[in-house]
KEDO-437502 format. One record per atom (N, C-alpha, C): atom name; x, y, z. Coordinates in steps of 0.001 Angstrom, whole numbers, plus 500000, padded with zeros to 6 digits. Layout:
N
+-------+--------+--------+--------+
! atome !   east !  north !     up !
+-------+--------+--------+--------+
!    CA !      X !      Y !      Z !
...
+-------+--------+--------+--------+
% end
This chain:
85
+-------+--------+--------+--------+
! atome !   east !  north !     up !
+-------+--------+--------+--------+
!     N ! 489781 ! 508648 ! 511258 !
!    CA ! 491182 ! 509161 ! 510756 !
!     C ! 490397 ! 509440 ! 508918 !
!     N ! 490849 ! 510115 ! 508254 !
!    CA ! 490285 ! 509902 ! 507055 !
!     C ! 490242 ! 509192 ! 506052 !
!     N ! 491360 ! 508237 ! 506577 !
!    CA ! 491683 ! 507330 ! 505467 !
!     C ! 491636 ! 506027 ! 506654 !
!     N ! 491221 ! 504631 ! 505725 !
!    CA ! 491217 ! 503168 ! 506346 !
!     C ! 491631 ! 502192 ! 505517 !
!     N ! 492660 ! 501413 ! 504950 !
!    CA ! 492859 ! 499686 ! 504780 !
!     C ! 492642 ! 499134 ! 505614 !
!     N ! 491186 ! 498604 ! 503830 !
!    CA ! 490421 ! 497652 ! 503940 !
!     C ! 491284 ! 496174 ! 504332 !
!     N ! 491327 ! 495800 ! 505941 !
!    CA ! 492170 ! 494518 ! 505830 !
!     C ! 491869 ! 493032 ! 504854 !
!     N ! 491013 ! 492866 ! 504652 !
!    CA ! 490098 ! 491871 ! 503721 !
!     C ! 490840 ! 492201 ! 502206 !
!     N ! 490992 ! 492780 ! 501867 !
!    CA ! 491505 ! 493231 ! 500434 !
!     C ! 492961 ! 493612 ! 500361 !
!     N ! 493763 ! 492951 ! 501328 !
!    CA ! 494933 ! 492536 ! 500830 !
!     C ! 495262 ! 491662 ! 500320 !
!     N ! 495688 ! 491252 ! 498844 !
!    CA ! 496546 ! 490021 ! 498927 !
!     C ! 497383 ! 490530 ! 497521 !
!     N ! 498505 ! 488931 ! 497501 !
!    CA ! 499465 ! 489701 ! 496411 !
!     C ! 498888 ! 489309 ! 495356 !
!     N ! 499102 ! 490082 ! 494446 !
!    CA ! 498705 ! 490035 ! 492726 !
!     C ! 499753 ! 488610 ! 492256 !
!     N ! 499133 ! 487950 ! 490976 !
!    CA ! 499649 ! 486624 ! 490418 !
!     C ! 500692 ! 486567 ! 489980 !
!     N ! 501129 ! 487748 ! 489605 !
!    CA ! 502560 ! 487896 ! 488847 !
!     C ! 504018 ! 487966 ! 490399 !
!     N ! 503028 ! 488232 ! 491378 !
!    CA ! 504118 ! 488383 ! 492524 !
!     C ! 505239 ! 489571 ! 492802 !
!     N ! 504296 ! 490464 ! 491900 !
!    CA ! 505532 ! 491408 ! 492203 !
!     C ! 505062 ! 492537 ! 492600 !
!     N ! 503315 ! 492850 ! 493113 !
!    CA ! 503173 ! 493954 ! 493921 !
!     C ! 501930 ! 493620 ! 494993 !
!     N ! 501549 ! 493866 ! 495822 !
!    CA ! 500441 ! 493804 ! 497038 !
!     C ! 498809 ! 494764 ! 496263 !
!     N ! 497752 ! 494470 ! 496227 !
!    CA ! 496724 ! 494735 ! 496305 !
!     C ! 496234 ! 494995 ! 496967 !
!     N ! 495936 ! 496849 ! 497916 !
!    CA ! 494744 ! 496908 ! 498551 !
!     C ! 493861 ! 497944 ! 498367 !
!     N ! 492774 ! 497936 ! 499420 !
!    CA ! 492270 ! 499201 ! 498244 !
!     C ! 492151 ! 500200 ! 500158 !
!     N ! 492084 ! 501689 ! 499623 !
!    CA ! 492114 ! 502120 ! 500920 !
!     C ! 490849 ! 503264 ! 500637 !
!     N ! 490004 ! 503361 ! 501603 !
!    CA ! 488774 ! 504535 ! 501522 !
!     C ! 489665 ! 505683 ! 502010 !
!     N ! 489219 ! 506302 ! 501316 !
!    CA ! 489746 ! 508420 ! 501614 !
!     C ! 488763 ! 508958 ! 501643 !
!     N ! 488234 ! 509527 ! 502431 !
!    CA ! 487182 ! 510258 ! 503170 !
!     C ! 486483 ! 509572 ! 502684 !
!     N ! 486100 ! 508007 ! 502712 !
!    CA ! 484855 ! 507649 ! 502232 !
!     C ! 484514 ! 507194 ! 501336 !
!     N ! 485872 ! 507332 ! 500155 !
!    CA ! 486008 ! 506394 ! 498919 !
!     C ! 487087 ! 506122 ! 498779 !
!     N ! 486332 ! 504454 ! 498247 !
!    CA ! 487413 ! 503204 ! 497731 !
!     C ! 488932 ! 503604 ! 496652 !
!     N ! 489499 ! 503389 ! 497041 !
!    CA ! 490673 ! 503433 ! 496158 !
!     C ! 491759 ! 501983 ! 496373 !
!     N ! 491892 ! 502350 ! 494706 !
!    CA ! 493204 ! 501084 ! 494594 !
!     C ! 494356 ! 501255 ! 495104 !
!     N ! 494994 ! 500464 ! 496027 !
!    CA ! 496431 ! 500901 ! 496142 !
!     C ! 497529 ! 498847 ! 495502 !
!     N ! 498811 ! 499742 ! 495156 !
!    CA ! 499793 ! 498606 ! 494842 !
!     C ! 501216 ! 498788 ! 495825 !
!     N ! 501627 ! 498530 ! 495841 !
!    CA ! 502714 ! 498585 ! 496820 !
!     C ! 504329 ! 497222 ! 496039 !
!     N ! 504909 ! 498427 ! 495502 !
!    CA ! 506048 ! 496927 ! 494623 !
!     C ! 506340 ! 495867 ! 495693 !
!     N ! 507184 ! 494453 ! 495313 !
!    CA ! 507875 ! 494018 ! 496713 !
!     C ! 509227 ! 494790 ! 496497 !
!     N ! 509357 ! 495452 ! 495812 !
!    CA ! 510968 ! 496366 ! 496429 !
!     C ! 510756 ! 497288 ! 497397 !
!     N ! 509540 ! 497816 ! 497348 !
!    CA ! 509017 ! 498525 ! 498572 !
!     C ! 509262 ! 497985 ! 499849 !
!     N ! 508176 ! 496909 ! 498974 !
!    CA ! 508369 ! 496003 ! 500740 !
!     C ! 509963 ! 495671 ! 501267 !
!     N ! 511042 ! 495280 ! 500274 !
!    CA ! 512735 ! 495248 ! 500688 !
!     C ! 512868 ! 495538 ! 501621 !
!     N ! 512041 ! 497277 ! 501130 !
!    CA ! 512740 ! 498855 ! 501557 !
!     C ! 512677 ! 498317 ! 502503 !
!     N ! 511405 ! 498875 ! 502795 !
!    CA ! 510632 ! 498648 ! 504198 !
!     C ! 511253 ! 497922 ! 504963 !
!     N ! 511810 ! 496432 ! 504908 !
!    CA ! 511531 ! 495836 ! 505413 !
!     C ! 513656 ! 495398 ! 506276 !
!     N ! 514090 ! 496689 ! 505130 !
!    CA ! 515252 ! 496925 ! 505038 !
!     C ! 516175 ! 495515 ! 505050 !
!     N ! 515930 ! 494808 ! 503758 !
!    CA ! 516986 ! 494003 ! 502724 !
!     C ! 516465 ! 492464 ! 503795 !
!     N ! 515723 ! 491964 ! 504872 !
!    CA ! 515695 ! 490838 ! 506066 !
!     C ! 515342 ! 490136 ! 504807 !
!     N ! 514505 ! 490461 ! 503704 !
!    CA ! 513840 ! 488963 ! 503728 !
!     C ! 512308 ! 488723 ! 504987 !
!     N ! 511645 ! 487787 ! 503818 !
!    CA ! 510577 ! 486949 ! 504898 !
!     C ! 509349 ! 486626 ! 503614 !
!     N ! 508182 ! 486663 ! 504210 !
!    CA ! 506743 ! 486497 ! 503832 !
!     C ! 506531 ! 488105 ! 503304 !
!     N ! 506006 ! 488353 ! 502179 !
!    CA ! 505293 ! 489587 ! 501597 !
!     C ! 504211 ! 490381 ! 502675 !
!     N ! 502869 ! 489636 ! 502531 !
!    CA ! 502352 ! 490286 ! 503980 !
!     C ! 502345 ! 490044 ! 505000 !
!     N ! 503000 ! 489980 ! 505397 !
!    CA ! 503856 ! 489599 ! 506915 !
!     C ! 504490 ! 491649 ! 506970 !
!     N ! 505388 ! 491367 ! 506301 !
!    CA ! 505538 ! 492625 ! 505859 !
!     C ! 505138 ! 493899 ! 506040 !
!     N ! 504220 ! 493619 ! 504900 !
!    CA ! 502857 ! 494194 ! 504922 !
!     C ! 502260 ! 494910 ! 505976 !
!     N ! 501815 ! 493554 ! 506751 !
!    CA ! 501033 ! 493933 ! 508433 !
!     C ! 501819 ! 494583 ! 509123 !
!     N ! 502785 ! 494581 ! 508997 !
!    CA ! 503973 ! 495255 ! 510188 !
!     C ! 504408 ! 496340 ! 509663 !
!     N ! 503999 ! 496926 ! 508578 !
!    CA ! 504053 ! 498333 ! 508060 !
!     C ! 502842 ! 498895 ! 507598 !
!     N ! 502253 ! 498540 ! 507847 !
!    CA ! 500421 ! 498886 ! 507270 !
!     C ! 500413 ! 500156 ! 507467 !
!     N ! 500891 ! 501208 ! 508792 !
!    CA ! 500393 ! 502393 ! 508596 !
!     C ! 501396 ! 503682 ! 508653 !
!     N ! 503214 ! 502924 ! 508213 !
!    CA ! 503271 ! 503658 ! 507333 !
!     C ! 502424 ! 503948 ! 505663 !
!     N ! 502917 ! 502421 ! 505329 !
!    CA ! 501918 ! 502394 ! 503071 !
!     C ! 500450 ! 503137 ! 503484 !
!     N ! 499638 ! 503238 ! 504674 !
!    CA ! 498169 ! 503601 ! 504815 !
!     C ! 498902 ! 505355 ! 504567 !
!     N ! 499389 ! 505510 ! 505609 !
!    CA ! 499638 ! 507428 ! 505171 !
!     C ! 500622 ! 507942 ! 504159 !
!     N ! 501715 ! 506734 ! 502868 !
!    CA ! 502145 ! 507532 ! 502153 !
!     C ! 500506 ! 507393 ! 501430 !
!     N ! 499867 ! 505725 ! 500910 !
!    CA ! 498866 ! 506288 ! 500007 !
!     C ! 498211 ! 507381 ! 499898 !
!     N ! 497938 ! 507411 ! 501176 !
!    CA ! 496627 ! 508807 ! 501453 !
!     C ! 497428 ! 510162 ! 501169 !
!     N ! 498895 ! 510330 ! 501124 !
!    CA ! 499648 ! 511453 ! 500894 !
!     C ! 498839 ! 511596 ! 499453 !
!     N ! 499397 ! 510565 ! 498535 !
!    CA ! 499179 ! 510712 ! 497619 !
!     C ! 497513 ! 510827 ! 496305 !
!     N ! 497262 ! 509933 ! 497721 !
!    CA ! 495844 ! 510142 ! 496583 !
!     C ! 494855 ! 511254 ! 497554 !
!     N ! 495192 ! 512051 ! 498427 !
!    CA ! 494743 ! 513546 ! 499218 !
!     C ! 494850 ! 514570 ! 498705 !
!     N ! 495948 ! 514352 ! 497756 !
!    CA ! 495911 ! 515363 ! 496373 !
!     C ! 495138 ! 515703 ! 495583 !
!     N ! 494986 ! 514438 ! 494943 !
!    CA ! 493966 ! 514538 ! 493882 !
!     C ! 493041 ! 514109 ! 493960 !
!     N ! 491438 ! 514157 ! 494671 !
!    CA ! 490700 ! 513317 ! 494816 !
!     C ! 490559 ! 512484 ! 494027 !
!     N ! 490053 ! 512522 ! 492579 !
!    CA ! 489632 ! 512412 ! 491706 !
!     C ! 490999 ! 510917 ! 490787 !
!     N ! 492102 ! 511257 ! 491613 !
!    CA ! 492995 ! 510005 ! 491097 !
!     C ! 492046 ! 508635 ! 491657 !
!     N ! 492363 ! 507439 ! 491178 !
!    CA ! 491468 ! 506244 ! 491613 !
!     C ! 492888 ! 505454 ! 492025 !
!     N ! 493872 ! 505231 ! 491801 !
!    CA ! 494720 ! 504368 ! 492350 !
!     C ! 496197 ! 504987 ! 491985 !
!     N ! 496788 ! 504211 ! 492888 !
!    CA ! 498442 ! 504897 ! 493226 !
!     C ! 498892 ! 503527 ! 493688 !
!     N ! 500373 ! 504041 ! 492995 !
!    CA ! 500999 ! 502518 ! 492805 !
!     C ! 502510 ! 503070 ! 493796 !
!     N ! 503062 ! 502261 ! 494749 !
!    CA ! 504345 ! 502944 ! 495952 !
!     C ! 505240 ! 502097 ! 495755 !
!     N ! 506394 ! 503033 ! 494868 !
!    CA ! 507503 ! 502215 ! 495030 !
!     C ! 508881 ! 502489 ! 496204 !
!     N ! 509823 ! 502004 ! 495815 !
!    CA ! 510832 ! 502249 ! 496508 !
!     C ! 511308 ! 503635 ! 496817 !
!     N ! 511105 ! 503292 ! 496037 !
!    CA ! 511632 ! 505465 ! 496237 !
!     C ! 510259 ! 506300 ! 496863 !
!     N ! 509518 ! 505365 ! 496747 !
!    CA ! 508424 ! 506104 ! 497938 !
!     C ! 508614 ! 506190 ! 499276 !
!     N ! 509432 ! 505526 ! 499881 !
!    CA ! 510422 ! 505191 ! 501172 !
!     C ! 511629 ! 505765 ! 501197 !
+-------+--------+--------+--------+
% end
């Protein structure tokens, strides 16, 4: 695969409103964030632990982040929001 989410990089931000993770795109590490609103949308509003929801939908999240980052390889980060899903 041309991208991979680094498992030990996944963490809830101190403010509790985003999850930060690192994605390697063609071997280059990029910083990504996904809002809890986007996670809630992926989980269809059922509630639950943000990190567990992230893990459940990690393939889809990785694909979406890769889609944004692969458009311009010079971009170093991306923030995924609810409208992205």
